[in-house]
ChimeraX commands (.cxc) that place a marker at each C-alpha (Angstrom):
marker #1 position -34.60,60.74,-31.43 radius 0.5
marker #1 position -33.49,60.17,-27.85 radius 0.5
marker #1 position -35.71,57.99,-25.72 radius 0.5
marker #1 position -36.89,59.64,-22.50 radius 0.5
marker #1 position -36.44,57.36,-19.48 radius 0.5
marker #1 position -39.60,57.73,-17.42 radius 0.5
marker #1 position -39.42,57.04,-13.67 radius 0.5
marker #1 position -41.80,54.07,-14.00 radius 0.5
marker #1 position -40.05,52.44,-16.95 radius 0.5
marker #1 position -38.14,49.93,-14.81 radius 0.5
marker #1 position -41.31,48.93,-13.00 radius 0.5
marker #1 position -43.13,48.46,-16.30 radius 0.5
marker #1 position -40.34,46.25,-17.61 radius 0.5
marker #1 position -40.51,44.10,-14.48 radius 0.5
marker #1 position -44.28,43.69,-14.76 radius 0.5
marker #1 position -44.08,42.65,-18.40 radius 0.5
marker #1 position -41.10,40.37,-17.78 radius 0.5
marker #1 position -42.84,38.61,-14.89 radius 0.5
marker #1 position -45.74,37.69,-17.16 radius 0.5
marker #1 position -43.46,36.50,-19.97 radius 0.5
marker #1 position -41.30,34.39,-17.65 radius 0.5
marker #1 position -44.41,32.89,-16.06 radius 0.5
marker #1 position -46.12,32.06,-19.36 radius 0.5
marker #1 position -43.11,31.05,-21.46 radius 0.5
marker #1 position -40.45,30.08,-18.96 radius 0.5
marker #1 position -36.99,31.57,-18.68 radius 0.5
marker #1 position -35.72,30.00,-21.89 radius 0.5
marker #1 position -38.87,30.77,-23.87 radius 0.5
marker #1 position -39.08,34.44,-22.91 radius 0.5
marker #1 position -37.49,36.85,-25.38 radius 0.5
marker #1 position -35.99,40.18,-24.37 radius 0.5
marker #1 position -37.08,41.75,-27.66 radius 0.5
marker #1 position -40.73,40.89,-26.98 radius 0.5
marker #1 position -40.49,42.08,-23.38 radius 0.5
marker #1 position -38.97,45.38,-24.48 radius 0.5
marker #1 position -41.58,45.84,-27.21 radius 0.5
marker #1 position -44.49,45.27,-24.84 radius 0.5
marker #1 position -42.90,47.64,-22.31 radius 0.5
marker #1 position -42.70,50.31,-25.02 radius 0.5
marker #1 position -38.94,50.19,-25.55 radius 0.5
marker #1 position -36.38,49.22,-28.12 radius 0.5
marker #1 position -34.46,46.10,-27.12 radius 0.5
marker #1 position -31.25,48.10,-26.85 radius 0.5
marker #1 position -32.92,50.48,-24.39 radius 0.5
marker #1 position -33.75,47.60,-22.07 radius 0.5
marker #1 position -30.02,47.15,-21.42 radius 0.5
marker #1 position -29.95,50.60,-19.81 radius 0.5
marker #1 position -31.91,49.01,-16.96 radius 0.5
marker #1 position -30.74,45.37,-16.98 radius 0.5
marker #1 position -27.52,43.92,-18.33 radius 0.5
marker #1 position -29.21,40.81,-19.66 radius 0.5
marker #1 position -31.93,38.21,-19.21 radius 0.5
marker #1 position -30.40,36.70,-16.07 radius 0.5
marker #1 position -30.26,40.06,-14.28 radius 0.5
marker #1 position -33.80,40.90,-15.39 radius 0.5
marker #1 position -35.08,37.56,-14.13 radius 0.5
marker #1 position -33.29,38.00,-10.82 radius 0.5
marker #1 position -34.87,41.45,-10.44 radius 0.5
marker #1 position -38.33,40.00,-11.13 radius 0.5
marker #1 position -37.85,37.41,-8.39 radius 0.5
marker #1 position -36.47,40.00,-5.97 radius 0.5
marker #1 position -39.46,42.28,-6.57 radius 0.5
marker #1 position -41.89,39.41,-6.02 radius 0.5
marker #1 position -40.17,38.38,-2.81 radius 0.5
marker #1 position -40.21,41.94,-1.42 radius 0.5
marker #1 position -43.91,42.28,-2.18 radius 0.5
marker #1 position -44.80,39.19,-0.17 radius 0.5
marker #1 position -42.18,39.68,2.55 radius 0.5
marker #1 position -43.39,43.20,3.41 radius 0.5
marker #1 position -47.04,42.33,4.15 radius 0.5
marker #1 position -46.12,39.15,6.05 radius 0.5
marker #1 position -43.54,40.97,8.15 radius 0.5
marker #1 position -46.14,43.65,8.90 radius 0.5
marker #1 position -48.52,40.98,10.21 radius 0.5
marker #1 position -45.78,39.41,12.33 radius 0.5
marker #1 position -44.82,42.77,13.83 radius 0.5
marker #1 position -48.23,44.43,14.23 radius 0.5
marker #1 position -50.68,41.62,15.04 radius 0.5
marker #1 position -50.92,40.47,18.66 radius 0.5
marker #1 position -49.57,36.97,19.29 radius 0.5
marker #1 position -52.18,34.23,19.18 radius 0.5
marker #1 position -54.12,32.01,16.75 radius 0.5
marker #1 position -55.59,35.06,15.01 radius 0.5
marker #1 position -52.12,36.01,13.82 radius 0.5
marker #1 position -51.76,32.64,12.10 radius 0.5
marker #1 position -54.93,33.22,10.10 radius 0.5
marker #1 position -54.00,36.82,9.37 radius 0.5
marker #1 position -50.77,35.52,7.85 radius 0.5
marker #1 position -52.71,33.00,5.78 radius 0.5
marker #1 position -55.25,35.61,4.69 radius 0.5
marker #1 position -52.46,37.98,3.66 radius 0.5
marker #1 position -50.65,35.29,1.67 radius 0.5
marker #1 position -53.74,34.13,-0.22 radius 0.5
marker #1 position -54.69,37.72,-1.08 radius 0.5
marker #1 position -51.18,38.29,-2.44 radius 0.5
marker #1 position -51.45,35.20,-4.65 radius 0.5
marker #1 position -54.82,36.41,-5.94 radius 0.5
marker #1 position -53.34,39.81,-6.86 radius 0.5
marker #1 position -50.32,38.29,-8.62 radius 0.5
marker #1 position -51.36,35.04,-10.38 radius 0.5
marker #1 position -48.38,35.15,-12.77 radius 0.5
marker #1 position -46.00,35.13,-9.81 radius 0.5
marker #1 position -47.33,31.81,-8.56 radius 0.5
marker #1 position -46.86,30.28,-12.02 radius 0.5
marker #1 position -43.33,31.64,-12.01 radius 0.5
marker #1 position -42.50,30.04,-8.66 radius 0.5
marker #1 position -43.90,26.72,-9.88 radius 0.5
marker #1 position -41.72,26.89,-12.97 radius 0.5
marker #1 position -38.80,27.65,-10.69 radius 0.5
marker #1 position -39.58,24.60,-8.57 radius 0.5
marker #1 position -39.79,22.37,-11.65 radius 0.5
marker #1 position -36.31,23.41,-12.73 radius 0.5
marker #1 position -37.23,25.39,-15.84 radius 0.5
marker #1 position -35.43,28.49,-14.59 radius 0.5
marker #1 position -31.98,29.39,-13.20 radius 0.5
marker #1 position -31.27,28.69,-9.50 radius 0.5
marker #1 position -32.51,31.21,-6.97 radius 0.5
marker #1 position -29.92,33.85,-6.18 radius 0.5
marker #1 position -31.40,34.47,-2.71 radius 0.5
marker #1 position -32.55,31.05,-1.43 radius 0.5
marker #1 position -31.58,31.83,2.16 radius 0.5
marker #1 position -33.81,34.92,2.24 radius 0.5
marker #1 position -36.81,32.87,1.12 radius 0.5
marker #1 position -36.11,30.12,3.64 radius 0.5
marker #1 position -35.59,32.68,6.40 radius 0.5
marker #1 position -39.02,34.21,5.78 radius 0.5
marker #1 position -40.69,30.79,5.75 radius 0.5
marker #1 position -38.99,29.89,9.01 radius 0.5
marker #1 position -40.11,33.15,10.65 radius 0.5
marker #1 position -43.69,32.37,9.67 radius 0.5
marker #1 position -43.30,28.77,10.87 radius 0.5
marker #1 position -41.96,29.97,14.24 radius 0.5
marker #1 position -45.01,32.21,14.58 radius 0.5
marker #1 position -47.34,29.31,13.78 radius 0.5
marker #1 position -45.63,27.20,16.43 radius 0.5
marker #1 position -45.75,29.88,19.14 radius 0.5
marker #1 position -49.21,31.28,18.33 radius 0.5
marker #1 position -51.22,28.08,18.08 radius 0.5
marker #1 position -52.02,24.77,19.72 radius 0.5
marker #1 position -50.03,22.90,17.13 radius 0.5
marker #1 position -49.42,19.30,18.29 radius 0.5
marker #1 position -45.76,18.72,19.21 radius 0.5
marker #1 position -45.37,16.05,16.52 radius 0.5
marker #1 position -46.39,18.45,13.74 radius 0.5
marker #1 position -43.46,20.20,12.08 radius 0.5
marker #1 position -44.54,23.84,11.71 radius 0.5
marker #1 position -42.01,24.45,8.91 radius 0.5
marker #1 position -43.37,21.48,6.94 radius 0.5
marker #1 position -46.92,22.72,7.58 radius 0.5
marker #1 position -46.12,26.15,6.12 radius 0.5
marker #1 position -44.50,24.50,3.08 radius 0.5
marker #1 position -47.60,22.34,2.64 radius 0.5
marker #1 position -49.85,25.40,2.74 radius 0.5
marker #1 position -47.69,27.17,0.16 radius 0.5
marker #1 position -47.98,24.18,-2.14 radius 0.5
marker #1 position -51.71,23.81,-1.54 radius 0.5
marker #1 position -52.48,27.44,-2.35 radius 0.5
marker #1 position -50.29,27.28,-5.46 radius 0.5
marker #1 position -52.13,24.14,-6.60 radius 0.5
marker #1 position -55.55,25.70,-6.11 radius 0.5
marker #1 position -54.74,28.79,-8.13 radius 0.5
marker #1 position -52.71,27.24,-10.93 radius 0.5
marker #1 position -53.87,23.64,-11.38 radius 0.5
marker #1 position -57.51,23.48,-10.28 radius 0.5
marker #1 position -58.77,25.83,-13.05 radius 0.5
marker #1 position -57.11,23.47,-15.55 radius 0.5
marker #1 position -57.89,20.08,-13.99 radius 0.5
marker #1 position -61.37,20.83,-12.59 radius 0.5
marker #1 position -62.61,23.97,-14.36 radius 0.5
marker #1 position -66.18,23.29,-13.26 radius 0.5
marker #1 position -65.22,23.62,-9.61 radius 0.5
marker #1 position -63.15,26.71,-10.23 radius 0.5
marker #1 position -65.98,28.36,-12.17 radius 0.5
marker #1 position -68.82,27.02,-10.04 radius 0.5
marker #1 position -71.79,29.33,-10.39 radius 0.5
marker #1 position -74.04,30.39,-7.55 radius 0.5
marker #1 position -71.27,30.16,-4.95 radius 0.5
marker #1 position -68.55,32.27,-3.44 radius 0.5
marker #1 position -65.86,33.60,-5.79 radius 0.5
marker #1 position -63.08,31.12,-6.46 radius 0.5
marker #1 position -60.54,33.01,-4.33 radius 0.5
marker #1 position -62.89,33.09,-1.34 radius 0.5
marker #1 position -63.65,29.37,-1.63 radius 0.5
marker #1 position -59.94,28.60,-1.78 radius 0.5
marker #1 position -59.35,30.70,1.32 radius 0.5
marker #1 position -62.19,28.99,3.18 radius 0.5
marker #1 position -60.92,25.49,2.36 radius 0.5
marker #1 position -57.33,26.34,3.28 radius 0.5
marker #1 position -58.50,27.89,6.55 radius 0.5
marker #1 position -60.45,24.74,7.40 radius 0.5
marker #1 position -57.47,22.50,6.72 radius 0.5
marker #1 position -55.09,24.66,8.74 radius 0.5
marker #1 position -57.63,24.79,11.59 radius 0.5
marker #1 position -57.69,20.99,11.65 radius 0.5
marker #1 position -53.91,20.92,11.87 radius 0.5
marker #1 position -53.76,23.48,14.66 radius 0.5
marker #1 position -56.49,21.91,16.76 radius 0.5
marker #1 position -56.94,18.30,15.61 radius 0.5
marker #1 position -60.27,16.69,16.52 radius 0.5
marker #1 position -60.28,14.24,19.40 radius 0.5
marker #1 position -61.28,11.50,16.96 radius 0.5
marker #1 position -58.01,11.98,15.11 radius 0.5
marker #1 position -56.06,11.61,18.35 radius 0.5
marker #1 position -58.04,8.46,19.18 radius 0.5
marker #1 position -57.28,6.96,15.77 radius 0.5
marker #1 position -53.56,7.32,16.45 radius 0.5
marker #1 position -53.95,5.06,19.48 radius 0.5
marker #1 position -55.40,2.23,17.39 radius 0.5
marker #1 position -52.70,-0.44,16.83 radius 0.5
marker link #1:1,2 radius 0.2
marker link #1:2,3 radius 0.2
marker link #1:3,4 radius 0.2
marker link #1:4,5 radius 0.2
marker link #1:5,6 radius 0.2
marker link #1:6,7 radius 0.2
marker link #1:7,8 radius 0.2
marker link #1:8,9 radius 0.2
marker link #1:9,10 radius 0.2
marker link #1:10,11 radius 0.2
marker link #1:11,12 radius 0.2
marker link #1:12,13 radius 0.2
marker link #1:13,14 radius 0.2
marker link #1:14,15 radius 0.2
marker link #1:15,16 radius 0.2
marker link #1:16,17 radius 0.2
marker link #1:17,18 radius 0.2
marker link #1:18,19 radius 0.2
marker link #1:19,20 radius 0.2
marker link #1:20,21 radius 0.2
marker link #1:21,22 radius 0.2
marker link #1:22,23 radius 0.2
marker link #1:23,24 radius 0.2
marker link #1:24,25 radius 0.2
marker link #1:25,26 radius 0.2
marker link #1:26,27 radius 0.2
marker link #1:27,28 radius 0.2
marker link #1:28,29 radius 0.2
marker link #1:29,30 radius 0.2
marker link #1:30,31 radius 0.2
marker link #1:31,32 radius 0.2
marker link #1:32,33 radius 0.2
marker link #1:33,34 radius 0.2
marker link #1:34,35 radius 0.2
marker link #1:35,36 radius 0.2
marker link #1:36,37 radius 0.2
marker link #1:37,38 radius 0.2
marker link #1:38,39 radius 0.2
marker link #1:39,40 radius 0.2
marker link #1:40,41 radius 0.2
marker link #1:41,42 radius 0.2
marker link #1:42,43 radius 0.2
marker link #1:43,44 radius 0.2
marker link #1:44,45 radius 0.2
marker link #1:45,46 radius 0.2
marker link #1:46,47 radius 0.2
marker link #1:47,48 radius 0.2
marker link #1:48,49 radius 0.2
marker link #1:49,50 radius 0.2
marker link #1:50,51 radius 0.2
marker link #1:51,52 radius 0.2
marker link #1:52,53 radius 0.2
marker link #1:53,54 radius 0.2
marker link #1:54,55 radius 0.2
marker link #1:55,56 radius 0.2
marker link #1:56,57 radius 0.2
marker link #1:57,58 radius 0.2
marker link #1:58,59 radius 0.2
marker link #1:59,60 radius 0.2
marker link #1:60,61 radius 0.2
marker link #1:61,62 radius 0.2
marker link #1:62,63 radius 0.2
marker link #1:63,64 radius 0.2
marker link #1:64,65 radius 0.2
marker link #1:65,66 radius 0.2
marker link #1:66,67 radius 0.2
marker link #1:67,68 radius 0.2
marker link #1:68,69 radius 0.2
marker link #1:69,70 radius 0.2
marker link #1:70,71 radius 0.2
marker link #1:71,72 radius 0.2
marker link #1:72,73 radius 0.2
marker link #1:73,74 radius 0.2
marker link #1:74,75 radius 0.2
marker link #1:75,76 radius 0.2
marker link #1:76,77 radius 0.2
marker link #1:77,78 radius 0.2
marker link #1:78,79 radius 0.2
marker link #1:79,80 radius 0.2
marker link #1:80,81 radius 0.2
marker link #1:81,82 radius 0.2
marker link #1:82,83 radius 0.2
marker link #1:83,84 radius 0.2
marker link #1:84,85 radius 0.2
marker link #1:85,86 radius 0.2
marker link #1:86,87 radius 0.2
marker link #1:87,88 radius 0.2
marker link #1:88,89 radius 0.2
marker link #1:89,90 radius 0.2
marker link #1:90,91 radius 0.2
marker link #1:91,92 radius 0.2
marker link #1:92,93 radius 0.2
marker link #1:93,94 radius 0.2
marker link #1:94,95 radius 0.2
marker link #1:95,96 radius 0.2
marker link #1:96,97 radius 0.2
marker link #1:97,98 radius 0.2
marker link #1:98,99 radius 0.2
marker link #1:99,100 radius 0.2
marker link #1:100,101 radius 0.2
marker link #1:101,102 radius 0.2
marker link #1:102,103 radius 0.2
marker link #1:103,104 radius 0.2
marker link #1:104,105 radius 0.2
marker link #1:105,106 radius 0.2
marker link #1:106,107 radius 0.2
marker link #1:107,108 radius 0.2
marker link #1:108,109 radius 0.2
marker link #1:109,110 radius 0.2
marker link #1:110,111 radius 0.2
marker link #1:111,112 radius 0.2
marker link #1:112,113 radius 0.2
marker link #1:113,114 radius 0.2
marker link #1:114,115 radius 0.2
marker link #1:115,116 radius 0.2
marker link #1:116,117 radius 0.2
marker link #1:117,118 radius 0.2
marker link #1:118,119 radius 0.2
marker link #1:119,120 radius 0.2
marker link #1:120,121 radius 0.2
marker link #1:121,122 radius 0.2
marker link #1:122,123 radius 0.2
marker link #1:123,124 radius 0.2
marker link #1:124,125 radius 0.2
marker link #1:125,126 radius 0.2
marker link #1:126,127 radius 0.2
marker link #1:127,128 radius 0.2
marker link #1:128,129 radius 0.2
marker link #1:129,130 radius 0.2
marker link #1:130,131 radius 0.2
marker link #1:131,132 radius 0.2
marker link #1:132,133 radius 0.2
marker link #1:133,134 radius 0.2
marker link #1:134,135 radius 0.2
marker link #1:135,136 radius 0.2
marker link #1:136,137 radius 0.2
marker link #1:137,138 radius 0.2
marker link #1:138,139 radius 0.2
marker link #1:139,140 radius 0.2
marker link #1:140,141 radius 0.2
marker link #1:141,142 radius 0.2
marker link #1:142,143 radius 0.2
marker link #1:143,144 radius 0.2
marker link #1:144,145 radius 0.2
marker link #1:145,146 radius 0.2
marker link #1:146,147 radius 0.2
marker link #1:147,148 radius 0.2
marker link #1:148,149 radius 0.2
marker link #1:149,150 radius 0.2
marker link #1:150,151 radius 0.2
marker link #1:151,152 radius 0.2
marker link #1:152,153 radius 0.2
marker link #1:153,154 radius 0.2
marker link #1:154,155 radius 0.2
marker link #1:155,156 radius 0.2
marker link #1:156,157 radius 0.2
marker link #1:157,158 radius 0.2
marker link #1:158,159 radius 0.2
marker link #1:159,160 radius 0.2
marker link #1:160,161 radius 0.2
marker link #1:161,162 radius 0.2
marker link #1:162,163 radius 0.2
marker link #1:163,164 radius 0.2
marker link #1:164,165 radius 0.2
marker link #1:165,166 radius 0.2
marker link #1:166,167 radius 0.2
marker link #1:167,168 radius 0.2
marker link #1:168,169 radius 0.2
marker link #1:169,170 radius 0.2
marker link #1:170,171 radius 0.2
marker link #1:171,172 radius 0.2
marker link #1:172,173 radius 0.2
marker link #1:173,174 radius 0.2
marker link #1:174,175 radius 0.2
marker link #1:175,176 radius 0.2
marker link #1:176,177 radius 0.2
marker link #1:177,178 radius 0.2
marker link #1:178,179 radius 0.2
marker link #1:179,180 radius 0.2
marker link #1:180,181 radius 0.2
marker link #1:181,182 radius 0.2
marker link #1:182,183 radius 0.2
marker link #1:183,184 radius 0.2
marker link #1:184,185 radius 0.2
marker link #1:185,186 radius 0.2
marker link #1:186,187 radius 0.2
marker link #1:187,188 radius 0.2
marker link #1:188,189 radius 0.2
marker link #1:189,190 radius 0.2
marker link #1:190,191 radius 0.2
marker link #1:191,192 radius 0.2
marker link #1:192,193 radius 0.2
marker link #1:193,194 radius 0.2
marker link #1:194,195 radius 0.2
marker link #1:195,196 radius 0.2
marker link #1:196,197 radius 0.2
marker link #1:197,198 radius 0.2
marker link #1:198,199 radius 0.2
marker link #1:199,200 radius 0.2
marker link #1:200,201 radius 0.2
marker link #1:201,202 radius 0.2
marker link #1:202,203 radius 0.2
marker link #1:203,204 radius 0.2
marker link #1:204,205 radius 0.2
marker link #1:205,206 radius 0.2
marker link #1:206,207 radius 0.2
marker link #1:207,208 radius 0.2
marker link #1:208,209 radius 0.2
view
């Protein structure tokens, strides 16, 4: 019996593969299991992707597009100023909340469990565009590197959503308070606010020999 290729089959494969790569790593993920969960025979998967490396690359490309689009929309459609910085941050955190497996996947990538990025310059270019916006839209002190600040925020958000529930589950599941995602957003906002407009006390401390 011939297998009918539905229009959404490729998308379904990518969704399943993203979860498998995030949970098991590149080397632990098995194409047969991915195909089975996507409702295909393993051989049918090769109609869409020539192998694991191409599938993995497509998963990363899809994830990058889905964060690049919303951030670019903020950069293009939000008036310049501090509010644009926090709109960018709000958009990024919401994207992480919607795609928790993707953050795990990026962390695995950073730890060297997966093949090298095939599009590293595209990722860096997006981060630099955001960093340039942070620099131009805020009162960031001249000594603060806006690119390093954006990298620090990326790492902080990733830590909150991947490590805190494991290391401090009580805080992540704290009852009688805001949902975890909203508390993370609030704390990250407060830290970024301190970086953009440091208190006078901080400036005074720098003058102490």
